[in-house]
N, C-alpha and C positions, 0 to 999 in steps of 0.2 A: 050201126050203133056201136059206140065205143065201149069196150069192156076192159076191166082192170085185170092185169095179170098177177098171179102169185109172184112174189118177188123177195129177194134178199135185201135187207136194209141194215147197214152197219156203218160205224164211223161217225165222225163229226167234222163239220166244216162245209165249204162250198160243195154243191152236189155234182157227182159224176155218175152218169148212166152207162151201164155196161150191157151189151146185147150179145148173147151167146150164139154159137153156130149150131148146125144140124146135128141132132143125135146126142147132145150133151145137155146138162142143165147149167144154171147160172153158177152154182157153187163149184161144180167141177171145172168149168171153163175158166172161171175167174179167181178161184181160191188164192193162188199165190200173189196175183196182182192186188187183190183186196188187202192182204196182209201188209203189203208194202205201203199202201196209200191211206189206209183207214185212220191213221193218226192225224191226218190233216184234211180229209175229204169225207163227205157223206156219200156212201156208195149205194146206189139204187140199181139192182140187177134183176130185171124181170125174167121170169121163165116163160118162154114162148109156148103156144099151144102144143100139148103133148110132152111137156117137160115140167119137172117139179110137180107142184099141185095144180098147175094150169091144165084144165081138161082138154081132151082132143076136140078139134073143131067139128061142127055139124055140117060144114060145107067147105069147099076148097078155100085155102088161104090166099090172100093177096098181099103184096108188099105194102100197098097203100093202107090197107086195113090194119096190118100189124104195126105200121108206123104210127097210125092214129092211136092205137091202143097203148103203144109205148109212151107216147106223149101224155095220154090220160093217166097212165100209171104213175109217171113221174110227177105230174101236177097233183095227183091225189096225196102225195107225200109233202106237198108244199113247194116243190122245186119248179120254179117258173123259167129259169135259165140254167143250163148245165153243160158241163163238158160231156162229150159223147164218144164212146169207144165201142167198136163192133168187130167181131171176128167171123169171117166166112159169111154165112147167111146173115149173121148179125151185122156185118159190115154193109151188106146190101140194104138192110132195114134202116141202119143208122144213116146211110146216105139219103134215103127217102125222108127220114125225119128231118134232116138238115135242109132238104129241098122244100118240104111242105111247111115247116115251122122255123124259118131261119132266125127269127128273133129269140127262139128258145135255145139255140145251140151256140155256146161260147167258143167251142173248139171241137174238132172232129178228127178222130184217129181211126183208120180203117186198116185192119190186117186181113190179108188173104181174101179180099173182096173181088167183085167182078161187075162189069157194066151190064153185060147181057150174056145169056146162055146161048152158046153156039151149038152146032151139031155134035161136036166132040163131047161137050159136057152133058147134053141131053142123053147121048148114048151111055155115058158113065152113070148118070142118075137113074136111068132105066135099069142098068145092071144092079145098082144098089137095091132098088125095089125088088127085083127078081131074087137076089140073094137073101134079102130079108124074109120074103115069103117062103123061101125054100128052107132056110136054116140060119138063124141069126148069127150063129158062130162062124158061118162062112163069110158073112158080111164083116164080122169083127176081124177075121183074119185078113180079109182084103183091105180093110181100112188101116190096120196096123202096118201092112206092107207098103201102102201108098200115102198115108198121111204123115208118117214119120220120116225124118231126114236120114241120109245114109250113115251119119256118125252115130245116131241113136240106134239104128237097126244093127249096126256092126257091134255095138256094145252089149247086145242082149244075148243071154244064154237060153237054153231050153226052158228052164224054170221061169225066167222072166217073160219069155214069149207066152207061156201058159198063163201067167198072172195077167198079162195085158189082155189076152183073149177073154179071160173071165171078166175082167173089168169092163171091156168094151161090150161084151155080150149082155152084161147087166144094165148098161145104159140104153142100148138100142132095143127096139121092139116095135110092134105094130102101131104104137102111139105116134111114131115119127113119120109114118107114111105121108101125111099131109105136108110136112116140112120138105121131104124129098120131092114130092110132086111140085111144090112151089119152086124149089131149086131149078127144076127143069123149065120154068117159065119166066125166069128173071129177065127184065128189060127195063133199065133205068134211063134210057136215052131221052124220054120225053120230059124228065124232071131234073136231070143232072145239072143243067145249066143254071138252075136256081140256087145251087149250093153256094153260100157266101162265107161260111165260117172258115177260119184258119184251119187248114187240113194237112194231116200227115197220112200218106198212103204207104203202108209198110208191107213189104213183100218178103217172102222166104225164098231164098235162092234155089232151094231144092224141092219146091212145092210141086208134087206130081198131080195133085187134084186140080188145082187152078194155077197153072204156071205163071211166071212173072209177067208175061205179056198182058195178062188180064189186069194186073195192078197198074202197069204202065198206061194201059188204055184208060183206066179209071182216073189216074192222076192227070193225064192229059185233058180229060173232060171237065175237070174241076179247076176253075180259075185260081191261080196262085198256089195250087197244092204242091207240097213237097213230097218227093218220092224217096224212099229209103229201102235198101235191100240188105238183108242180113243172112248169114248161113242158117240152114235149118229147113224143116219141112212144113207142111200145111198146119200140123199140130204144134206149132212153136210155143203157144202159151203153156202147154203141158210138157213139151219136149225140152225146152230151155227156158223155164219160167223166170229165172233170174235175169237173163238177157232181155226177155220180152218186157218184164215189169220195169226194168231200168229205163228202157226206151220210152215206154208209155208214160211213166212217171215224170221223166224229164220234159217230155212234150207238154203235158198238162200243167206242170209247175211253171214252165216258161210262159205259157199262155195266161195262166193266172197272174203271174207277176207283171205281164204286159198290160194288164188292165181290162181284159175281157172277162172280168170276174163274174161268175154266176152267183146266184143267191137263192137261198131258201125263202 
C-alpha cells in the first residue's frame, strides 16, 4: 500500500523532486540547493521513513516500496511529471522511480548512487549498524572521516570537528536502522534497463563510501546517461554546496529549456 511521506514543499514553477540519503533529512540534505532553485521551481522533498516527521517503518524497507511512496507523495501535491534528483540512497530510489514510472520523470540527476551493493559495501553498512548500536557519536566520527573529501577535512580545526560530530550525532539514531539495512540489500539490475529519462550521473572523485566505479557502473547501465566527476567526497551537497547546486541547477535548467518540461 502506498503511503505519503512527510515532505518539504517550497518555491514556484515546474516541480522538482529531491530524495535524500541515509541518516539525514530533506532539509539538511537539500537546503542549499533549494535556495538556489526555489525562485523558478516547486521543490518537493520527501522525508524517508525515519527522517523528519515520517515514522520508522514497521517492516523492512524495499527500494520498490519507497519508489512507489515517492511517486504517491509527489502526485499528492499535483505533480504528475517532474525533474528528479537523488543523493546516495536517494539516488538509488530515484533510479527506481525513473524505471517504474518513466512517464513521470522529465530528467534524472543521480549523485553518489550505486547499482548494487557488493561485499565491500555490505561490510561497511554492517559496521555502520554496529557503531550506531554501540554509540552514535562513534558512527558520527566515522562518517565525518569517510564522507567528507580531503580538502574539507584538511580545513577543519578541533572546534569544527567537534561541531560536526555534534551535528552528525543529532541527525543519526535508531530511527535510521531500516535505511542502513536497506543500503545493504540494494540491487537495481532488474529494473535499470527501463530508465529512459535524460540522466546525469554525478560522482565525487574522493568518495570513500561509494567510490566512483559505482557511479560509472550506474551510468553505463542507463542508456544515454552522462557521467560527470567533480572534486569532493560523498557528502558533496553539504561539503561544497555551491558547486553541487550549480551543477544540478544547470542540468535541470537545460532539460527544462529542451522541452521535457514537467508540470503541476
